[in-house]
C-alpha positions as CSV (number, residue, x, y, z in Angstrom):
1,X,-1.2,129.4,152.7
2,X,0.5,130.8,149.7
3,X,-0.4,134.3,148.5
4,X,-0.6,135.5,144.9
5,X,-1.5,138.8,143.1
6,X,-3.9,137.0,140.7
7,X,-5.5,133.6,140.5
8,X,-6.8,132.3,137.2
9,X,-9.3,129.4,136.8
10,X,-8.8,127.9,133.4
11,X,-5.8,127.6,131.1
12,X,-7.5,127.8,127.7
13,X,-6.7,130.6,125.3
14,X,-8.2,133.3,127.6
15,X,-6.6,132.0,130.7
16,X,-3.2,131.5,129.1
17,X,-3.3,135.0,127.7
18,X,-4.2,136.4,131.1
19,X,-1.3,134.4,132.7
20,X,1.1,135.6,130.1
21,X,0.1,139.2,130.2
22,X,-0.1,139.6,134.0
23,X,3.0,137.5,134.5
24,X,4.9,139.6,132.0
25,X,3.9,142.7,134.0
26,X,5.6,141.1,137.0
27,X,2.7,139.8,139.0
28,X,2.6,136.5,140.9
29,X,0.0,134.4,139.2
30,X,-1.6,131.0,140.0
31,X,-3.3,129.1,137.2
32,X,-5.6,126.1,138.0
33,X,-6.9,123.8,135.3
34,X,-8.1,120.2,135.2
35,X,-6.3,119.4,132.0
36,X,-2.6,118.9,131.8
37,X,-2.1,119.2,128.0
38,X,-3.5,121.3,125.2
39,X,-6.6,119.7,123.6
40,X,-5.3,118.0,120.4
41,X,-8.1,119.0,118.0
42,X,-9.1,122.3,116.6
43,X,-12.0,124.3,118.0
44,X,-11.4,128.0,117.5
45,X,-10.7,128.6,113.8
46,X,-10.0,132.3,113.1
47,X,-8.7,135.5,114.7
48,X,-8.1,139.0,113.6
49,X,-5.3,141.6,113.6
50,X,-6.3,143.0,117.0
51,X,-5.6,139.6,118.6
52,X,-2.4,139.1,116.7
53,X,-1.3,142.5,118.0
54,X,-1.9,141.4,121.5
55,X,0.2,138.3,120.9
56,X,2.9,140.4,119.3
57,X,3.0,142.4,122.6
58,X,3.4,139.2,124.5
59,X,6.3,138.0,122.3
60,X,4.5,135.0,120.9
61,X,3.2,136.1,117.5
62,X,6.3,135.0,115.6
63,X,6.1,131.5,117.1
64,X,2.5,131.4,116.0
65,X,3.1,132.6,112.4
66,X,3.9,129.2,110.9
67,X,0.4,128.1,112.0
68,X,-1.5,131.0,110.4
69,X,-2.9,131.6,107.0
70,X,-5.0,134.4,105.5
71,X,-8.7,134.0,106.1
72,X,-10.0,134.0,102.5
73,X,-13.2,135.7,101.4
74,X,-16.5,134.2,102.6
75,X,-19.1,134.0,99.9
76,X,-22.7,133.5,100.9
77,X,-25.0,131.7,98.3
78,X,-28.8,131.9,98.3
79,X,-31.6,129.5,97.5
80,X,-30.7,129.3,93.8
81,X,-27.0,129.2,94.3
82,X,-26.6,133.0,93.6
83,X,-24.1,135.1,95.5
84,X,-25.9,137.2,98.1
85,X,-23.1,138.4,100.4
86,X,-19.3,138.5,100.3
87,X,-17.2,139.2,103.4
88,X,-13.5,139.8,103.0
89,X,-10.6,141.8,104.5
90,X,-9.6,145.5,104.4
91,X,-7.0,146.3,101.7
92,X,-3.3,146.9,102.3
93,X,-1.5,148.6,103.9
94,X,-2.9,146.7,106.8
95,X,-3.8,149.1,109.7
96,X,-2.6,146.9,112.5
97,X,0.6,145.6,110.8
98,X,-0.9,142.1,110.6
99,X,-3.1,140.4,108.1
100,X,-6.6,141.6,109.2
101,X,-8.1,138.1,109.4
102,X,-6.4,134.8,109.7
103,X,-7.2,131.1,110.2
104,X,-5.0,129.0,112.4
105,X,-4.4,125.6,113.9
106,X,-5.4,125.9,117.6
107,X,-3.2,123.2,119.2
108,X,0.2,124.6,118.1
109,X,-1.1,128.2,118.8
110,X,-2.0,127.3,122.3
111,X,1.3,125.4,122.7
112,X,3.2,128.5,121.7
113,X,1.3,130.6,124.2
114,X,1.8,128.0,127.0
115,X,5.5,127.8,126.2
116,X,5.8,131.6,126.8
117,X,3.9,131.3,130.0
118,X,6.3,128.7,131.3
119,X,9.2,131.1,130.7
120,X,7.7,133.5,133.2
121,X,9.0,132.8,136.7
122,X,6.2,134.5,138.5
123,X,3.5,132.3,137.0
124,X,2.7,129.0,138.8
125,X,0.7,126.3,137.0
126,X,-1.5,123.9,138.9
127,X,-2.5,121.6,136.0
128,X,-4.4,118.4,136.3
129,X,-6.2,120.1,139.2
130,X,-9.9,120.8,139.9
131,X,-11.0,124.2,140.9
132,X,-13.5,123.6,143.7
133,X,-14.6,126.8,145.4
134,X,-13.9,130.5,146.2
135,X,-14.5,132.8,149.1
136,X,-13.8,136.5,149.0
137,X,-13.6,139.4,151.4
138,X,-12.5,143.0,151.1
139,X,-8.9,142.2,150.9
140,X,-8.8,139.2,148.5
141,X,-10.1,135.8,147.4
142,X,-9.4,132.4,148.9
143,X,-9.2,129.7,146.2
144,X,-9.8,126.0,146.9
145,X,-8.8,123.2,144.5
146,X,-7.8,119.6,144.5
147,X,-4.5,118.5,143.0
148,X,-4.0,115.6,140.7
149,X,-3.9,113.2,143.6
150,X,-7.2,114.6,145.0
151,X,-5.5,116.4,147.9
152,X,-7.2,119.6,148.9
153,X,-5.2,122.8,148.3
154,X,-5.8,126.4,149.1
155,X,-4.3,129.7,148.2
156,X,-5.0,133.4,148.6
157,X,-5.1,136.0,145.8
158,X,-5.9,139.7,145.5
159,X,-8.1,139.0,142.5
160,X,-9.5,136.0,140.7
161,X,-10.3,135.7,137.0
162,X,-12.7,133.0,135.9
163,X,-11.6,131.7,132.4
164,X,-13.0,128.3,133.0
165,X,-15.2,127.9,130.0
166,X,-18.9,127.8,129.2
167,X,-19.8,125.7,132.2
168,X,-17.7,127.9,134.5
169,X,-17.5,126.9,138.1
170,X,-16.4,130.4,139.0
171,X,-19.5,131.9,137.4
172,X,-21.8,129.5,139.4
173,X,-19.9,130.2,142.6
174,X,-20.5,134.0,142.3
175,X,-24.1,133.5,141.3
176,X,-24.0,135.1,137.9
177,X,-26.6,134.0,135.3
178,X,-26.5,134.4,131.5
179,X,-28.7,136.8,129.5
180,X,-30.0,134.9,126.5
181,X,-29.8,137.0,123.3
182,X,-32.1,134.6,121.5
183,X,-30.2,132.2,119.3
184,X,-30.3,128.4,119.8
185,X,-29.5,126.2,116.8
186,X,-28.1,122.6,116.5
187,X,-25.1,122.2,114.2
188,X,-22.5,119.6,113.5
189,X,-18.9,120.8,113.2
190,X,-16.6,118.6,111.1
191,X,-12.8,119.0,110.7
192,X,-11.1,117.1,107.9
193,X,-7.5,116.7,106.8
194,X,-7.4,116.4,103.1
195,X,-5.3,113.8,101.3
196,X,-2.6,115.2,99.1
197,X,-4.1,116.4,95.8
198,X,-7.7,115.7,97.0
199,X,-10.7,118.0,97.1
200,X,-11.3,118.9,93.5
201,X,-15.0,119.5,94.1
202,X,-14.4,121.9,96.9
203,X,-15.0,125.6,96.6
204,X,-11.9,127.7,96.1
205,X,-12.8,130.1,98.9
206,X,-14.9,129.9,102.0
207,X,-18.6,129.4,101.3
208,X,-21.8,129.7,103.2
209,X,-24.7,127.7,101.6
210,X,-27.8,129.5,102.8
211,X,-30.0,126.8,101.5
212,X,-33.3,126.1,103.3
213,X,-33.0,122.3,103.0
214,X,-29.9,122.3,105.1
215,X,-27.7,125.4,105.7
216,X,-24.0,124.6,105.7
217,X,-20.6,126.4,106.0
218,X,-17.3,125.4,104.3
219,X,-14.1,126.9,105.6
220,X,-10.5,126.7,104.3
221,X,-8.0,126.3,107.1
222,X,-4.2,126.1,107.1
223,X,-2.5,123.5,105.0
224,X,-4.9,120.6,104.2
225,X,-7.3,121.5,107.1
226,X,-10.9,122.0,106.0
227,X,-14.0,122.6,108.2
228,X,-17.7,122.1,107.6
229,X,-20.4,123.5,109.9
230,X,-23.7,121.7,109.0
231,X,-27.1,122.5,110.5
232,X,-28.9,119.6,112.0
233,X,-32.6,119.2,111.2
234,X,-35.5,118.6,113.5
235,X,-35.6,114.9,114.6
236,X,-32.0,114.2,114.0
237,X,-30.1,112.8,116.9
238,X,-26.9,114.8,117.4
239,X,-25.0,111.8,118.8
240,X,-25.9,109.7,115.8
241,X,-25.0,112.5,113.4
242,X,-21.5,112.6,114.9
243,X,-20.8,109.0,113.8
244,X,-18.4,108.5,110.9
245,X,-21.0,107.0,108.6
246,X,-23.5,109.8,109.2
247,X,-20.8,112.5,108.8
248,X,-19.6,111.1,105.5
249,X,-23.2,111.1,104.2
250,X,-23.4,114.8,105.0
251,X,-20.1,115.5,103.4
252,X,-20.8,113.4,100.2
253,X,-21.8,116.5,98.3
254,X,-18.2,117.8,98.5
255,X,-15.9,115.0,99.5
256,X,-15.6,111.2,99.6
257,X,-13.9,109.1,102.4
258,X,-11.0,108.3,100.2
259,X,-10.1,112.0,99.9
260,X,-9.5,112.8,103.5
261,X,-9.5,111.8,107.2
262,X,-12.0,112.9,109.7
263,X,-10.2,114.8,112.4
264,X,-13.1,115.9,114.6
265,X,-16.8,115.8,114.4
266,X,-18.8,117.3,117.2
267,X,-22.4,118.5,117.6
268,X,-23.1,121.8,119.2
269,X,-26.0,124.1,120.0
270,X,-24.9,127.5,118.8
271,X,-25.9,130.0,121.5
272,X,-25.9,133.8,122.0
273,X,-25.3,134.3,125.7
274,X,-23.8,137.1,127.8
275,X,-23.1,137.1,131.5
276,X,-25.4,139.5,133.4
277,X,-22.5,140.6,135.5
278,X,-18.7,140.5,134.7
279,X,-17.4,141.5,138.1
280,X,-18.5,140.5,141.6
281,X,-16.2,142.1,144.2
282,X,-12.7,140.8,143.4
283,X,-13.8,138.1,141.0
284,X,-14.0,138.7,137.2
285,X,-15.4,136.5,134.3
286,X,-13.7,136.3,130.9
287,X,-13.8,134.3,127.8
288,X,-16.5,131.6,127.4
289,X,-17.3,131.9,131.1
290,X,-18.7,135.3,130.3
291,X,-20.2,134.9,126.8
292,X,-21.0,132.5,123.9
293,X,-21.8,133.5,120.4
294,X,-22.5,131.7,117.1
295,X,-19.3,131.1,115.0
296,X,-20.4,132.9,111.8
297,X,-17.7,135.7,112.0
298,X,-15.0,133.6,113.8
299,X,-15.0,135.8,116.9
300,X,-15.3,133.4,119.8
301,X,-11.6,133.2,120.8
302,X,-11.1,136.9,119.8
303,X,-13.7,138.0,122.3
304,X,-11.9,136.2,125.1
305,X,-8.6,137.7,124.3
306,X,-10.2,141.2,124.1
307,X,-11.6,140.5,127.6
308,X,-8.1,139.9,129.0
309,X,-6.5,142.8,127.1
310,X,-9.1,145.1,128.6
311,X,-8.9,143.7,132.1
312,X,-5.2,143.2,132.6
313,X,-4.0,146.8,132.1
314,X,-6.7,148.0,134.4
315,X,-5.7,145.6,137.1
316,X,-2.1,146.7,136.6
317,X,-3.1,150.4,136.9
318,X,-5.0,149.7,140.2
319,X,-2.3,147.5,141.7
320,X,0.4,150.1,140.8
321,X,-1.6,152.9,142.3
322,X,-2.1,154.8,139.0
323,X,-5.9,154.4,139.1
324,X,-8.8,154.0,141.6
325,X,-10.4,150.6,142.3
326,X,-13.5,152.0,140.4
327,X,-11.6,151.7,137.2
328,X,-12.2,147.9,137.3
329,X,-15.9,148.5,136.9
330,X,-15.3,149.8,133.4
331,X,-14.2,146.3,132.4
332,X,-17.6,144.8,132.5
333,X,-19.3,147.9,131.2
334,X,-17.1,148.1,128.1
335,X,-16.8,144.4,127.4
336,X,-20.5,143.6,128.0
337,X,-21.6,146.3,125.6
338,X,-19.1,145.4,123.0
339,X,-19.9,141.7,123.2
340,X,-23.7,142.3,123.1
341,X,-23.4,144.5,120.0
342,X,-21.1,142.2,118.1
343,X,-23.1,139.1,119.1
344,X,-26.2,140.8,117.8
345,X,-24.5,141.3,114.5
346,X,-23.4,137.7,114.4
347,X,-26.9,136.5,115.5
348,X,-28.4,138.5,112.6
349,X,-26.1,136.9,110.1
350,X,-26.9,133.5,111.7
351,X,-30.6,134.0,111.5
352,X,-30.2,134.8,107.8
353,X,-28.1,131.7,107.3
354,X,-30.5,129.4,109.2
355,X,-33.7,130.5,107.4
356,X,-35.4,127.2,106.4
357,X,-38.6,128.6,105.0
358,X,-38.0,128.7,101.2
359,X,-40.3,131.7,100.7
360,X,-38.6,133.8,103.4
361,X,-35.2,132.6,102.2
362,X,-35.9,133.9,98.7
363,X,-37.0,137.2,100.1
364,X,-33.8,137.3,102.2
365,X,-31.8,136.8,99.0
366,X,-33.6,139.6,97.2
367,X,-33.3,142.0,100.2
368,X,-29.5,141.4,100.6
369,X,-28.9,142.0,96.9
370,X,-31.1,145.1,97.0
371,X,-29.3,146.5,100.0
372,X,-26.0,146.1,98.1
373,X,-27.5,148.3,95.3
374,X,-28.1,145.3,93.0
375,X,-24.5,144.1,92.9
376,X,-23.0,142.3,95.8
377,X,-19.9,144.1,97.1
378,X,-17.1,142.9,99.3
379,X,-17.6,144.0,102.9
380,X,-14.6,143.8,105.2
381,X,-15.2,141.7,108.2
382,X,-13.5,144.4,110.3
383,X,-16.3,146.8,109.4
384,X,-18.7,144.6,111.3
385,X,-16.8,144.8,114.6
386,X,-18.0,147.8,116.7
387,X,-15.9,150.2,118.6
388,X,-16.2,150.6,122.4
389,X,-19.1,152.9,123.2
390,X,-18.9,153.3,127.0
391,X,-16.6,153.1,130.0
392,X,-13.2,154.8,130.1
393,X,-13.6,157.0,127.0
394,X,-13.5,160.8,126.7
395,X,-16.7,162.6,127.5
396,X,-16.2,164.7,124.4
397,X,-18.0,162.8,121.7
398,X,-15.8,161.9,118.7
399,X,-15.8,159.2,116.0
400,X,-12.3,158.1,117.0
401,X,-13.2,157.4,120.6
402,X,-13.3,153.7,121.3
403,X,-11.7,152.7,118.0
404,X,-8.4,150.9,117.7
405,X,-5.4,153.1,117.0
406,X,-3.3,151.8,114.0
407,X,0.1,150.2,114.2
408,X,2.3,151.2,111.2
409,X,5.8,150.1,110.4
410,X,8.2,152.6,111.8
411,X,11.9,153.4,112.2
412,X,13.6,155.2,115.1
413,X,17.3,155.5,115.9
414,X,18.3,152.9,113.3
415,X,15.7,150.4,114.4
416,X,12.8,149.3,112.3
417,X,9.7,147.4,113.1
418,X,6.0,147.7,114.1
419,X,4.9,150.7,116.1
420,X,4.4,148.8,119.5
421,X,7.8,147.1,119.2
422,X,9.7,150.3,118.6
423,X,7.7,152.9,120.6
424,X,6.6,150.6,123.4
425,X,3.2,149.9,124.9
426,X,1.3,151.2,127.9
427,X,-0.6,154.5,127.8
428,X,0.6,156.6,124.9
429,X,0.0,160.2,123.9
430,X,0.5,160.0,120.1
431,X,1.1,163.2,118.3
432,X,0.8,164.1,114.6
433,X,3.9,165.4,112.9
434,X,2.9,169.0,113.1
435,X,2.8,169.2,116.9
436,X,5.9,170.8,118.2
437,X,7.7,169.7,121.4
438,X,6.8,173.0,123.1
439,X,3.1,172.3,122.5
440,X,3.2,169.1,124.6
441,X,1.8,169.7,128.1
442,X,4.3,169.2,130.9
443,X,1.8,169.3,133.8
444,X,1.5,166.6,136.4
445,X,-1.3,164.7,134.7
446,X,1.1,163.0,132.3
447,X,3.2,161.7,135.2
448,X,0.1,160.6,137.2
449,X,-1.2,158.4,134.4
450,X,2.2,157.2,133.3
451,X,1.8,158.1,129.6
452,X,4.7,158.2,127.2
453,X,4.7,160.8,124.3
454,X,5.4,159.7,120.8
455,X,5.3,161.8,117.6
456,X,4.7,160.0,114.3
457,X,6.1,161.7,111.2
458,X,7.0,160.7,107.6
459,X,10.4,162.4,107.7
460,X,12.6,164.8,109.6
461,X,15.3,164.3,112.3
462,X,14.5,162.5,115.5
463,X,13.4,164.8,118.4
464,X,15.9,165.7,121.0
465,X,13.4,166.5,123.8
466,X,11.2,164.3,125.9
467,X,9.1,163.3,122.8
468,X,10.0,160.1,121.1
469,X,9.9,160.6,117.3
470,X,9.3,157.7,115.0
471,X,9.0,157.7,111.2
472,X,6.2,155.7,109.6
473,X,6.7,154.1,106.2
474,X,3.3,154.2,104.6
475,X,1.3,157.2,106.0
476,X,-1.2,155.1,108.0
477,X,-1.1,157.3,111.1
478,X,-1.0,160.5,109.1
479,X,-4.1,159.5,107.2
480,X,-5.8,158.5,110.5
481,X,-5.2,161.9,112.0
482,X,-6.4,163.6,108.8
483,X,-9.5,161.5,108.6
484,X,-10.4,162.3,112.2
485,X,-9.4,166.0,112.1
486,X,-7.1,165.5,115.1
487,X,-3.5,166.3,116.0
488,X,-3.1,164.0,119.0
489,X,-4.7,160.8,120.4
490,X,-4.5,159.4,123.9
491,X,-4.2,155.6,123.3
492,X,-4.9,153.1,126.1
493,X,-2.7,150.1,126.8
494,X,-5.2,147.9,125.0
495,X,-4.7,150.1,121.9
496,X,-8.2,151.6,122.1
497,X,-8.4,155.4,121.7
498,X,-9.5,157.2,124.9
499,X,-10.0,160.5,123.1
500,X,-8.4,162.9,120.6
501,X,-7.4,166.6,120.5
502,X,-8.2,168.7,117.4
503,X,-5.6,171.3,118.3
504,X,-2.5,171.5,120.6
505,X,-4.4,173.6,123.2
506,X,-6.8,170.6,123.7
507,X,-4.0,168.1,124.6
508,X,-3.6,169.1,128.2
509,X,-7.3,169.0,129.0
510,X,-7.5,165.6,127.2
511,X,-4.8,164.1,129.5
512,X,-6.4,165.7,132.6
513,X,-9.7,164.2,131.7
514,X,-8.2,160.8,131.5
515,X,-6.5,161.3,134.9
516,X,-9.8,162.3,136.4
517,X,-11.8,159.5,134.8
518,X,-9.3,156.9,136.0
519,X,-9.2,158.3,139.5
520,X,-5.4,159.0,139.2
521,X,-5.8,162.3,141.0
522,X,-7.2,160.7,144.2
523,X,-4.8,160.9,147.1
524,X,-6.0,157.7,148.7
525,X,-5.3,155.7,145.6
526,X,-2.2,154.1,147.1
527,X,-4.4,152.6,149.9
528,X,-6.7,151.1,147.3
529,X,-3.8,149.5,145.5
530,X,-2.4,148.1,148.7
531,X,-5.7,146.5,149.8
């Protein structure tokens, strides 16, 4: 029986991201998926700068760039066609170095990710294979699957990640149920490729028609790709509404059959579900296997990639002996809380959109405009995404804890680029320009947790000591430190802030607290990593 560090069930966006990230760290990875090729139609539609930063770290963002476009503003219209809400992006300079919200074509995005995975020698793909069962003990997980010829296969892994979708076999095998957050609505999703020069009647930006008769969403994708999400009404047969004739009847308000080609039409029940447990022993759930949410903020695929970015560095820390096994429990705590809070926000938007009582809908319209002070203002989508609020965060409360640390454009030693590319990833102690080399703690905690030290300034000569000095171009980090009243931030490998120091004297205790929280000061940690 062959042995691996990690086994992954599922090779969709979450599974492929996990394979790429863990393989790039040097781990032996087995991926099992029943499909051999990328699904050739779009499903996920949007992602944000946090996810693009992850793909930048994996070396695939540039290959994805031709298939991305800015996610235009989303304008919500009420009962009488009036504007009641407007969601947009934060203004430049962009805090993560990428356009804050983008739309994309999923097939080529997944192809780019899979191409990167295939370049990693330590990743083995078992595609066209059916994941069958798992059995785990204190030392690892035994994985059973059938290959393309139906021949039973078996392997052993230290950990297993279930990224096998909403009907996850892994989730069923470990006996995990979903918690229902209370959203269940039938919708038809339609993707269209416009003919050249067609679509004169279409809105010029994304539009949400919050009309009681039949709520509907219009989205502008890349190139000539357009998407509609249309609520199905009581008594309508979802299968019949997927037919070409019925779909064109629904689209007739905006488009005629001679203006475009139907690419995909699929009926869905939009759910809000979260796994009751994210870890059972050495088995973890991620992506759609762990959660589902309505699509109204375009966060479905983003949530899965966040799962993997959170889990992968913790697995690495444990396997390398830099953290205790208990660190892995923070994965489910952090992600479950984040997913629940964001899904609650999405669900609230969805309930507003889906209101079919005309009287209640008019009251909704009036309430939203009143909440905006009488004039609808643009609200950045990023403002609706919460920070982490539990898990591996500093016990000293601070508004910066659990937020994403920015990524400016920087220069260092004649090289220019985005912060992660120039300064590197992993755990980072980032210093404001005013912190001197002599004020940086030199105790054992830094070594135990494997943190690199980086100072970000807007000028001056590069440091000659152990501190890497980079110069930022537009003051994003300087403004971040000033806004938070801090001189240093301990930034986790997934770019979330563990905690900050207000003065140099607080830096050493900050690092020590991380070391303690991660279990990096436990003498038996090597035994845990070798298990």
